[in-house]
Backbone as numpy.savetxt, mean C-alpha at the origin, in Angstrom:
# Nx Ny Nz CAx CAy CAz Cx Cy Cz
-28.28 34.48 99.95 -29.49 34.68 99.13 -30.06 33.34 98.77
-31.38 33.21 98.81 -32.03 31.94 98.52 -33.32 32.19 97.77
-33.82 31.11 97.11 -35.07 31.17 96.34 -36.04 30.16 96.92
-37.31 30.50 96.89 -38.34 29.61 97.42 -39.21 29.15 96.27
-39.34 27.81 96.18 -40.19 27.23 95.13 -41.47 26.77 95.80
-42.60 27.30 95.36 -43.90 26.97 95.97 -44.77 26.28 94.95
-45.25 25.10 95.32 -46.19 24.35 94.47 -47.42 24.07 95.31
-48.56 24.46 94.77 -49.82 24.28 95.51 -50.84 23.62 94.62
-51.23 22.43 94.98 -52.26 21.73 94.24 -53.56 21.67 95.04
-54.52 20.81 94.52 -55.80 20.70 95.25 -55.62 19.99 96.58
-54.84 18.96 96.55 -54.71 18.14 97.76 -53.33 18.19 98.36
-52.38 18.90 97.64 -51.00 18.88 98.13 -50.37 20.24 97.95
-49.50 20.48 98.88 -48.77 21.74 98.85 -47.30 21.43 99.08
-46.46 22.08 98.18 -45.02 21.78 98.27 -44.27 23.08 98.30
-43.36 23.19 99.28 -42.52 24.38 99.43 -41.08 23.91 99.55
-40.19 24.53 98.71 -38.78 24.15 98.73 -37.94 25.40 98.64
-37.03 25.53 99.52 -36.15 26.68 99.56 -34.77 26.25 99.05
-34.31 26.93 98.03 -33.03 26.61 97.41 -32.16 27.84 97.40
-30.92 27.62 97.79 -29.98 28.74 97.80 -29.58 29.07 96.35
-29.17 30.30 96.19 -28.75 30.76 94.85 -27.56 29.95 94.33
-26.67 29.63 95.22 -25.48 28.87 94.83 -25.86 27.51 94.30
-26.79 26.85 94.99 -27.23 25.51 94.56 -27.98 25.57 93.25
-28.79 26.63 93.10 -29.56 26.79 91.85 -28.62 26.98 90.66
-27.55 27.75 90.87 -26.59 27.97 89.79 -25.89 26.67 89.40
-25.56 25.86 90.41 -24.91 24.58 90.13 -25.82 23.67 89.32
-27.09 23.64 89.70 -28.05 22.80 88.95 -28.19 23.28 87.50
-28.16 24.60 87.32 -28.30 25.16 85.96 -27.11 24.77 85.08
-25.91 24.84 85.65 -24.70 24.48 84.91 -24.73 23.02 84.51
-25.11 22.15 85.49 -25.18 20.71 85.21 -26.18 20.42 84.09
-27.33 21.09 84.17 -28.36 20.88 83.14 -27.85 21.31 81.76
-27.12 22.43 81.71 -26.58 22.93 80.44 -25.59 21.95 79.84
-24.72 21.41 80.73 -23.71 20.45 80.25 -24.38 19.21 79.68
-25.41 18.70 80.40 -26.15 17.52 79.92 -26.81 17.81 78.57
-27.36 19.00 78.42 -28.01 19.37 77.16 -27.00 19.43 76.01
-25.84 20.03 76.31 -24.82 20.14 75.28 -24.30 18.78 74.84
-24.07 17.93 75.84 -23.58 16.59 75.51 -24.60 15.83 74.68
-25.85 15.94 75.10 -26.93 15.25 74.38 -27.05 15.78 72.97
-27.00 17.11 72.85 -27.13 17.74 71.54 -25.95 17.37 70.64
-24.71 17.38 71.17 -23.51 17.06 70.38 -23.53 15.62 69.91
-23.95 14.72 70.73 -24.00 13.32 70.37 -24.97 13.07 69.23
-26.10 13.72 69.27 -27.11 13.57 68.21 -26.58 14.13 66.90
-25.89 15.29 66.99 -25.36 15.93 65.79 -24.28 15.06 65.15
-23.42 14.42 65.96 -22.35 13.58 65.44 -22.91 12.37 64.72
-23.91 11.75 65.22 -24.55 10.61 64.57 -25.13 11.03 63.23
-25.75 12.21 63.18 -26.35 12.70 61.94 -25.26 12.97 60.90
-24.18 13.65 61.38 -23.09 13.97 60.46 -22.47 12.69 59.90
-22.25 11.70 60.73 -21.68 10.44 60.27 -22.61 9.76 59.26
-23.90 9.84 59.52 -24.88 9.26 58.59 -24.79 9.94 57.22
-24.65 11.28 57.27 -24.53 12.02 56.01 -23.26 11.63 55.28
-22.17 11.55 56.03 -20.90 11.17 55.42 -20.98 9.80 54.76
-21.57 8.85 55.43 -21.71 7.50 54.89 -22.53 7.52 53.59
-23.60 8.31 53.59 -24.45 8.39 52.40 -23.68 9.01 51.22
-22.86 10.05 51.54 -22.07 10.69 50.47 -21.07 9.70 49.89
-20.37 8.99 50.78 -19.39 8.01 50.32 -20.06 6.90 49.53
-21.21 6.44 50.01 -21.94 5.37 49.33 -22.36 5.82 47.93
-22.89 7.05 47.85 -23.32 7.58 46.56 -22.13 7.69 45.60
-20.99 8.17 46.09 -19.79 8.27 45.26 -19.32 6.93 44.75
-19.34 5.92 45.64 -18.94 4.58 45.22 -19.88 4.01 44.17
-21.18 4.27 44.36 -22.16 3.80 43.37 -21.92 4.45 42.01
-21.59 5.76 42.02 -21.30 6.46 40.77 -20.04 5.89 40.11
-19.01 5.64 40.92 -17.79 5.05 40.40 -18.05 3.67 39.81
-18.90 2.90 40.51 -19.24 1.56 40.01 -19.95 1.65 38.67
-20.85 2.63 38.53 -21.57 2.82 37.27 -20.60 3.22 36.16
-19.63 4.11 36.50 -18.64 4.51 35.50 -17.79 3.33 35.06
-17.41 2.49 36.03 -16.61 1.29 35.71 -17.40 0.36 34.80
-18.70 0.17 35.12 -19.54 -0.69 34.28 -19.64 -0.13 32.87
-19.82 1.20 32.74 -19.94 1.82 31.43 -18.63 1.71 30.66
-17.51 1.92 31.40 -16.20 1.78 30.79 -15.98 0.36 30.29
-16.44 -0.60 31.06 -16.32 -2.00 30.66 -17.09 -2.27 29.38
-18.31 -1.74 29.32 -19.15 -1.92 28.12 -18.48 -1.26 26.92
-18.00 0.00 27.11 -17.35 0.71 26.01 -16.09 -0.01 25.54
-15.32 -0.51 26.51 -14.10 -1.23 26.17 -14.41 -2.50 25.38
-15.44 -3.22 25.82 -15.83 -4.43 25.10 -16.26 -4.11 23.68
-17.00 -2.98 23.53 -17.43 -2.58 22.19 -16.23 -2.21 21.33
-15.25 -1.47 21.91 -14.06 -1.10 21.16 -13.23 -2.32 20.78
-13.09 -3.23 21.73 -12.35 -4.46 21.44 -13.05 -5.24 20.33
-14.38 -5.30 20.41 -15.13 -5.99 19.36 -14.91 -5.36 18.00
-14.87 -3.99 17.98 -14.61 -3.30 16.72 -13.22 -3.59 16.18
-12.22 -3.63 17.07 -10.85 -3.93 16.66 -10.76 -5.34 16.10
-11.42 -6.28 16.77 -11.41 -7.67 16.30 -12.04 -7.77 14.92
-13.13 -7.02 14.69 -13.77 -7.03 13.38 -12.84 -6.46 12.32
-12.13 -5.36 12.66 -11.19 -4.77 11.71 -10.06 -5.73 11.39
-9.58 -6.45 12.40 -8.54 -7.44 12.16 -9.02 -8.53 11.23
-10.28 -8.93 11.40 -10.84 -9.97 10.53 -10.92 -9.47 9.08
-11.30 -8.19 8.91 -11.38 -7.60 7.57 -9.98 -7.55 6.93
-8.99 -7.12 7.73 -7.62 -7.07 7.23 -7.12 -8.45 6.86
-7.47 -9.44 7.67 -7.05 -10.81 7.38 -7.62 -11.28 6.05
-8.88 -10.94 5.81 -9.52 -11.32 4.56 -8.83 -10.66 3.36
-8.44 -9.40 3.54 -7.74 -8.70 2.45 -6.36 -9.30 2.20
-5.69 -9.68 3.27 -4.39 -10.33 3.12 -4.54 -11.63 2.34
-5.60 -12.38 2.65 -5.85 -13.63 1.94 -6.10 -13.37 0.46
-6.83 -12.29 0.15 -7.07 -11.94 -1.25 -5.76 -11.55 -1.95
-4.93 -10.75 -1.25 -3.63 -10.39 -1.82 -2.76 -11.62 -2.03
-2.88 -12.56 -1.10 -2.09 -13.79 -1.20 -2.45 -14.56 -2.46
-3.77 -14.68 -2.72 -4.22 -15.39 -3.91 -3.79 -14.66 -5.18
-3.93 -13.32 -5.18 -3.56 -12.53 -6.35 -2.06 -12.62 -6.62
-1.25 -12.56 -5.55 0.20 -12.64 -5.71 0.61 -13.98 -6.30
0.02 -15.05 -5.78 0.35 -16.39 -6.29 -0.02 -16.51 -7.77
-1.18 -15.96 -8.15 -1.63 -16.03 -9.54 -0.68 -15.24 -10.46
-0.30 -14.02 -10.01 0.60 -13.20 -10.80 1.96 -13.88 -10.97
2.48 -14.46 -9.89 3.78 -15.14 -9.96 3.73 -16.32 -10.92
2.62 -17.07 -10.87 2.48 -18.23 -11.75 2.41 -17.81 -13.21
1.66 -16.72 -13.49 1.55 -16.24 -14.86 2.88 -15.71 -15.39
3.70 -15.18 -14.47 5.00 -14.65 -14.87 6.04 -15.75 -15.00
5.63 -17.00 -14.74 6.56 -18.12 -14.85 7.47 -18.26 -13.65
7.10 -17.63 -12.53 7.90 -17.70 -11.32 7.34 -18.77 -10.39
8.15 -19.18 -9.44 7.71 -20.17 -8.45 6.79 -19.48 -7.45
5.49 -19.81 -7.49 4.55 -19.12 -6.61 4.80 -19.40 -5.14
5.49 -20.50 -4.85 5.79 -20.82 -3.45 6.72 -19.77 -2.84
7.49 -19.09 -3.69 8.40 -18.06 -3.19 7.66 -16.78 -2.82
6.39 -16.69 -3.20 5.63 -15.46 -2.95 4.36 -15.73 -2.15
4.37 -16.77 -1.34 3.25 -17.08 -0.46 3.70 -16.96 0.98
2.73 -16.68 1.85 3.02 -16.56 3.28 3.09 -17.94 3.92
3.85 -18.02 4.99 3.88 -19.28 5.74 2.51 -19.51 6.38
2.22 -20.75 6.70 0.92 -21.09 7.29 0.70 -20.32 8.59
1.76 -20.10 9.32 1.65 -19.39 10.60 1.24 -17.94 10.39
1.71 -17.34 9.27 1.41 -15.93 9.02 0.09 -15.72 8.30
-0.46 -16.79 7.71 -1.68 -16.64 6.92 -2.90 -16.39 7.78
-2.94 -16.94 8.99 -4.12 -16.80 9.84 -3.71 -16.37 11.23
-4.63 -15.64 11.87 -4.41 -15.25 13.26 -4.66 -16.43 14.17
-3.93 -16.50 15.26 -4.11 -17.56 16.25 -5.25 -17.19 17.17
-6.36 -17.92 17.05 -7.56 -17.60 17.84 -7.35 -17.81 19.33
-6.34 -18.58 19.71 -6.11 -18.87 21.11 -5.29 -17.78 21.80
-4.76 -16.85 21.04 -3.98 -15.78 21.65 -4.88 -14.88 22.48
-4.52 -14.71 23.72 -5.35 -13.92 24.63 -5.05 -12.43 24.50
-3.88 -12.09 24.06 -3.49 -10.68 24.00 -3.85 -10.09 22.65
-4.70 -9.08 22.67 -5.08 -8.41 21.43 -3.88 -7.68 20.84
-3.01 -7.17 21.71 -1.80 -6.48 21.25 -0.92 -7.42 20.44
-0.79 -8.66 20.89 0.01 -9.65 20.15 -0.57 -9.89 18.76
-1.89 -9.97 18.68 -2.54 -10.20 17.39 -2.31 -9.02 16.45
-2.41 -7.80 16.99 -2.19 -6.61 16.16 -0.74 -6.57 15.68
0.22 -6.86 16.56 1.63 -6.89 16.17 1.88 -7.94 15.09
1.23 -9.09 15.23 1.41 -10.15 14.26 0.84 -9.74 12.90
-0.33 -9.07 12.93 -0.93 -8.60 11.69 -0.02 -7.57 11.02
0.57 -6.68 11.81 1.47 -5.67 11.27 2.69 -6.32 10.62
3.26 -7.33 11.26 4.41 -8.04 10.70 4.03 -8.75 9.39
2.83 -9.33 9.36 2.36 -10.01 8.15 2.22 -9.04 6.99
1.63 -7.87 7.27 1.45 -6.86 6.23 2.81 -6.36 5.72
3.75 -6.12 6.63 5.09 -5.67 6.21 5.75 -6.71 5.31
5.64 -7.98 5.68 6.25 -9.05 4.90 5.58 -9.15 3.53
4.26 -8.99 3.50 3.53 -9.07 2.23 3.93 -7.93 1.30
4.13 -6.75 1.87 4.57 -5.61 1.08 5.94 -5.88 0.48
6.84 -6.50 1.26 8.16 -6.85 0.75 8.04 -7.86 -0.39
7.15 -8.84 -0.24 6.95 -9.83 -1.30 6.45 -9.16 -2.59
5.45 -8.28 -2.45 4.87 -7.62 -3.62 5.89 -6.70 -4.29
6.73 -6.04 -3.49 7.77 -5.18 -4.05 8.76 -6.01 -4.86
9.15 -7.16 -4.31 10.07 -8.05 -5.02 9.43 -8.58 -6.30
8.16 -8.95 -6.23 7.45 -9.46 -7.40 7.34 -8.38 -8.48
7.05 -7.15 -8.03 6.95 -6.03 -8.97 8.28 -5.83 -9.70
9.38 -5.89 -8.93 10.69 -5.70 -9.53 11.01 -6.80 -10.54
10.70 -8.05 -10.18 10.95 -9.17 -11.10 10.11 -9.06 -12.36
8.82 -8.72 -12.17 7.93 -8.62 -13.33 8.33 -7.47 -14.23
8.82 -6.37 -13.61 9.28 -5.24 -14.42 10.48 -5.65 -15.26
11.39 -6.41 -14.62 12.55 -6.89 -15.35 12.16 -7.83 -16.48
11.19 -8.72 -16.20 10.73 -9.65 -17.24 10.05 -8.90 -18.36
9.30 -7.85 -18.01 8.60 -7.07 -19.02 9.58 -6.33 -19.91
10.64 -5.76 -19.28 11.66 -5.07 -20.07 12.34 -6.04 -21.02
12.61 -7.26 -20.50 13.27 -8.27 -21.33 12.39 -8.66 -22.51
11.08 -8.83 -22.23 10.16 -9.19 -23.33 10.06 -8.06 -24.35
9.97 -6.82 -23.85 9.81 -5.69 -24.75 11.05 -5.49 -25.62
12.22 -5.73 -25.03 13.44 -5.53 -25.80 13.74 -6.71 -26.71
13.03 -7.81 -26.52 13.21 -8.98 -27.37 12.68 -8.68 -28.77
13.50 -8.89 -29.76 13.12 -8.56 -31.15 12.09 -9.56 -31.67
11.05 -9.02 -32.26 10.01 -9.88 -32.86 9.15 -9.04 -33.79
8.70 -9.64 -34.88 7.77 -8.98 -35.79 8.45 -8.20 -36.89
7.61 -7.55 -37.71 8.08 -6.83 -38.89 8.24 -5.34 -38.57
9.08 -4.64 -39.35 9.27 -3.21 -39.12 8.19 -2.34 -39.77
7.23 -2.97 -40.42 6.11 -2.23 -41.03 4.81 -2.99 -40.76
3.71 -2.22 -40.69 2.41 -2.87 -40.49 1.88 -3.42 -41.81
2.14 -2.69 -42.88 1.70 -3.15 -44.20 2.93 -3.28 -45.10
2.73 -3.82 -46.29 3.86 -4.02 -47.19 4.24 -5.50 -47.26
5.24 -5.81 -48.03 5.61 -7.21 -48.24 7.13 -7.36 -48.26
7.56 -8.56 -47.98 8.99 -8.88 -47.97 9.46 -9.01 -49.43
10.30 -8.08 -49.84 10.69 -8.03 -51.25 12.11 -8.52 -51.51
12.92 -8.62 -50.47 14.30 -9.10 -50.68 14.81 -9.71 -49.38
15.46 -10.89 -49.52 15.92 -11.64 -48.35 17.38 -11.34 -48.03
17.80 -11.86 -46.88 19.19 -11.76 -46.44 20.03 -12.78 -47.22
21.20 -12.38 -47.66 22.10 -13.30 -48.37 22.61 -12.71 -49.68
23.28 -13.56 -50.43 23.85 -13.12 -51.71 22.73 -12.95 -52.73
22.77 -11.85 -53.46 21.77 -11.54 -54.50 22.42 -10.69 -55.59
21.68 -10.45 -56.65 22.19 -9.59 -57.72 22.00 -8.13 -57.27
23.07 -7.39 -57.33 23.00 -5.98 -56.94 22.15 -5.23 -57.97
21.10 -4.48 -57.52 20.21 -3.80 -58.47 20.90 -2.68 -59.25
22.06 -2.22 -58.78 22.74 -1.13 -59.47 23.85 -1.62 -60.40
24.56 -2.68 -59.98 25.70 -3.17 -60.79 25.37 -4.45 -61.54
24.36 -5.17 -61.04 23.99 -6.43 -61.69 24.90 -7.57 -61.27
25.86 -7.33 -60.41 26.77 -8.38 -59.97 26.35 -8.94 -58.62
26.72 -10.18 -58.31 26.35 -10.76 -57.02 26.97 -9.95 -55.87
26.18 -9.74 -54.85 26.66 -9.01 -53.67 25.87 -9.49 -52.44
26.49 -9.27 -51.32 25.86 -9.70 -50.07 24.84 -8.67 -49.60
23.60 -9.13 -49.43 22.54 -8.28 -48.89 22.40 -8.60 -47.40
22.74 -7.65 -46.55 22.88 -7.92 -45.12 21.62 -7.62 -44.31
20.48 -7.62 -44.96 19.23 -7.39 -44.25 18.05 -7.88 -45.04
16.85 -7.45 -44.63 15.61 -7.75 -45.35 15.02 -6.45 -45.85
14.41 -6.50 -47.04 13.72 -5.33 -47.57 12.21 -5.56 -47.51
11.50 -4.56 -46.99 10.03 -4.60 -46.96 9.52 -3.45 -47.80
8.97 -3.80 -48.96 8.41 -2.79 -49.84 7.10 -2.27 -49.24
6.85 -0.98 -49.41 5.62 -0.40 -48.86 5.31 0.92 -49.50
4.27 1.53 -49.00 3.85 2.81 -49.54 4.61 3.92 -48.83
5.14 4.83 -49.63 5.93 5.91 -49.03 5.06 6.73 -48.06
5.64 7.05 -46.91 4.92 7.85 -45.91 4.28 7.03 -44.81
4.25 5.68 -44.98 3.68 4.85 -43.92 4.68 4.70 -42.78
4.19 4.29 -41.61 5.05 4.20 -40.43 6.05 3.06 -40.52
7.26 3.36 -40.08 8.27 2.34 -39.80 8.27 2.17 -38.28
8.15 0.93 -37.80 8.01 0.71 -36.36 9.19 -0.08 -35.80
9.49 0.20 -34.55 10.57 -0.52 -33.86 10.12 -1.93 -33.54
10.99 -2.89 -33.79 10.65 -4.30 -33.52 10.99 -4.72 -32.10
11.51 -3.79 -31.31 11.81 -4.07 -29.90 12.13 -2.77 -29.20
11.97 -2.77 -27.88 12.28 -1.58 -27.10 13.79 -1.38 -27.02
14.21 -0.13 -26.94 15.63 0.14 -26.85 15.93 1.63 -26.86
17.21 1.95 -27.09 17.67 3.33 -27.11 18.21 3.65 -28.50
17.79 4.79 -29.02 18.22 5.22 -30.35 19.69 5.63 -30.29
20.53 5.00 -31.13 21.97 5.31 -31.16 22.38 6.02 -32.45
21.46 6.04 -33.44 21.72 6.78 -34.69 20.39 7.24 -35.25
20.37 8.50 -35.67 19.18 9.03 -36.33 19.66 10.15 -37.26
19.81 9.78 -38.55 20.30 10.76 -39.50 20.77 10.08 -40.78
21.38 10.86 -41.64 21.86 10.33 -42.92 23.09 9.46 -42.71
23.16 8.38 -43.50 24.32 7.50 -43.47 24.52 6.93 -44.87
25.79 6.90 -45.28 26.10 6.50 -46.66 25.48 5.14 -46.99
24.75 5.09 -48.12 24.11 3.88 -48.60 22.74 3.64 -47.98
22.55 4.02 -46.70 21.28 3.78 -46.01 20.28 4.92 -46.18
20.78 6.07 -46.67 19.89 7.23 -46.70 19.62 7.69 -45.27
18.36 8.00 -44.97 17.99 8.40 -43.61 17.81 7.13 -42.77
18.67 6.99 -41.76 18.76 5.73 -41.00 18.44 5.94 -39.52
17.77 4.95 -38.96 17.57 4.87 -37.50 18.22 3.58 -37.03
19.02 3.69 -35.96 19.62 2.50 -35.36 19.23 2.48 -33.88
18.84 1.28 -33.41 18.37 1.13 -32.01 19.17 0.03 -31.32
19.64 0.35 -30.10 20.35 -0.63 -29.28 19.34 -1.27 -28.33
19.21 -2.60 -28.41 18.23 -3.33 -27.59 18.87 -4.04 -26.40
20.17 -3.89 -26.21 20.85 -4.57 -25.12 21.21 -6.00 -25.51
21.98 -6.64 -24.67 22.43 -8.02 -24.92 23.14 -8.17 -26.25
23.78 -7.09 -26.71 24.56 -7.16 -27.95 23.73 -7.06 -29.22
22.42 -6.76 -29.12 21.55 -6.70 -30.30 21.25 -5.26 -30.69
21.31 -5.00 -32.00 20.93 -3.71 -32.56 20.11 -3.94 -33.82
19.26 -2.97 -34.14 18.50 -3.04 -35.40 18.71 -1.74 -36.17
18.63 -1.86 -37.51 18.76 -0.70 -38.38 17.56 -0.64 -39.31
17.09 0.58 -39.57 15.94 0.82 -40.43 16.37 1.91 -41.42
16.60 1.52 -42.70 17.17 2.44 -43.67 16.21 2.88 -44.76
16.67 3.92 -45.53 15.99 4.49 -46.70 14.70 5.25 -46.33
14.62 5.76 -45.11 13.38 6.44 -44.67 13.22 7.81 -45.32
11.98 8.22 -45.45 11.69 9.54 -45.98 11.82 10.60 -44.89
11.47 10.22 -43.65 11.51 11.17 -42.54 11.77 10.40 -41.25
12.51 11.02 -40.33 12.83 10.37 -39.05 12.01 10.99 -37.93
11.50 10.14 -37.02 10.62 10.62 -35.95 11.29 10.60 -34.58
12.51 10.10 -34.49 13.20 10.00 -33.19 14.59 10.60 -33.30
15.19 10.85 -32.13 16.54 11.41 -32.07 17.43 10.50 -31.25
18.73 10.69 -31.41 19.69 9.91 -30.63 19.45 10.13 -29.13
19.41 9.02 -28.40 19.16 9.08 -26.96 17.72 8.82 -26.58
16.80 8.86 -27.55 15.40 8.57 -27.24 15.23 7.10 -26.85
14.36 6.87 -25.90 13.98 5.51 -25.52 12.69 5.18 -26.26
12.70 4.09 -27.01 11.52 3.71 -27.79 10.96 2.39 -27.29
9.70 2.18 -27.52 9.04 0.94 -27.13 8.74 0.09 -28.35
8.48 -1.17 -28.10 8.16 -2.07 -29.22 6.87 -1.61 -29.90
6.91 -1.51 -31.23 5.73 -1.09 -31.99 5.62 0.40 -32.17
6.56 1.17 -31.61 6.50 2.64 -31.73 6.96 3.08 -33.11
6.28 4.07 -33.67 6.69 4.63 -34.95 7.98 5.42 -34.79
8.98 5.11 -35.63 10.27 5.77 -35.51 10.65 6.54 -36.77
9.94 6.27 -37.87 10.26 6.93 -39.14 9.10 6.71 -40.11
9.27 7.26 -41.33 8.28 7.07 -42.39 8.97 6.40 -43.58
8.27 5.44 -44.19 8.82 4.72 -45.34 9.22 5.71 -46.44
10.42 5.48 -47.00 10.89 6.39 -48.04 11.75 5.69 -49.08
12.50 6.49 -49.81 13.32 5.99 -50.93 14.64 6.75 -50.98
15.23 6.97 -49.80 16.46 7.73 -49.74 17.67 6.80 -49.76
18.85 7.36 -50.11 20.06 6.57 -50.12 20.15 5.68 -51.35
20.82 4.58 -51.22 21.02 3.64 -52.34 19.79 2.74 -52.44
18.75 3.27 -53.09 17.47 2.59 -53.13 16.83 2.75 -54.50
16.03 1.76 -54.87 15.36 1.79 -56.18 13.85 1.94 -56.05
13.36 2.13 -54.81 11.92 2.27 -54.62 11.60 2.40 -53.13
10.38 2.77 -52.83 9.97 2.98 -51.43 9.99 1.65 -50.68
10.84 1.57 -49.69 10.91 0.35 -48.88 11.70 0.62 -47.59
11.70 -0.36 -46.70 12.51 -0.30 -45.47 13.57 -1.39 -45.56
14.82 -0.98 -45.42 15.91 -1.96 -45.31 16.11 -2.23 -43.81
15.86 -3.49 -43.41 15.87 -3.86 -41.99 17.04 -4.79 -41.71
17.90 -4.40 -40.75 19.04 -5.22 -40.37 18.99 -5.54 -38.88
19.53 -6.71 -38.53 19.74 -7.09 -37.13 21.23 -7.36 -36.95
21.84 -6.69 -35.98 23.27 -6.88 -35.70 23.43 -7.52 -34.33
24.22 -8.57 -34.28 24.53 -9.22 -33.01 26.02 -9.07 -32.76
26.34 -8.37 -31.68 27.73 -8.08 -31.33 28.47 -7.41 -32.50
27.76 -6.51 -33.19 28.37 -5.71 -34.24 28.35 -6.34 -35.62
27.87 -7.58 -35.75 27.84 -8.26 -37.04 26.40 -8.51 -37.50
26.13 -8.21 -38.80 24.78 -8.45 -39.32 24.48 -9.94 -39.35
23.25 -10.30 -38.92 22.77 -11.68 -38.98 21.43 -11.68 -39.71
20.98 -12.85 -40.10 19.71 -12.94 -40.83 18.56 -12.53 -39.91
17.79 -11.51 -40.25 16.70 -11.04 -39.41 15.45 -11.95 -39.46
15.43 -12.89 -40.43 14.20 -13.67 -40.64 13.74 -14.42 -39.38
14.63 -15.08 -38.61 14.18 -15.80 -37.41 13.53 -14.85 -36.39
13.97 -13.59 -36.36 13.39 -12.63 -35.42 12.01 -12.16 -35.89
11.85 -12.13 -37.22 10.58 -11.70 -37.79 9.44 -12.64 -37.39
9.73 -13.94 -37.41 8.67 -14.93 -37.18 8.66 -15.48 -35.75
9.18 -14.73 -34.81 9.10 -15.14 -33.40 7.67 -15.02 -32.90
């Protein structure tokens, strides 16, 4: 079987006879060439698309990295500012601590930071190192303040328990410590305290902080309050009309502990005030004028 191809123009005529077998071969070859051509074009296009996708992804990643860098720099800047604020507060605490120690009569050098701990090292490249150093400085400062608080509390307790002043706000010193004429017998006798005459019902006050060891009637003293101030010192307040504290109470300097009265071996409204050192009465006058 064969096919005839006829071409007829104005000046030319062309006739070609082709067998079916040859025509089929030409068709197959043409199809293969078309497929190869088509596949090659498609592969170039696909590769172009892939490159664009990868490029776009990299650009997005680059933008994210740039934004992260900006955010990180802002965060670091904020941390640095916070560290500067903390450093300023530490410096203020340092000044306050030194002032408090000096006023308390302590060596302020014992409550100051070393030069190395007072300021951050600007040459340190690691922000983590600076934060760790600040944390160590704050911990050390807290330890210093805790120690100072403990010392000042001890000094305050010592001052409060130190005997000073009169056992009454008003009234006058009517009888001194020493040998005097006994108001009941008229014979010389030892008066082991000071008497402060006053108006009945007025407050009797503690001359130092301490613990109440007696609150009640006692022969000769009438209604008596006795306070232990530590260090072997005790005070007694006798002839009261009424008692305001009980045994075991902790009292502060200047606290009202009783009311002026005329109970016991007494000839008028007054407070009999005694100071005992290691169990023995001593002249209270030096304590009065401290």
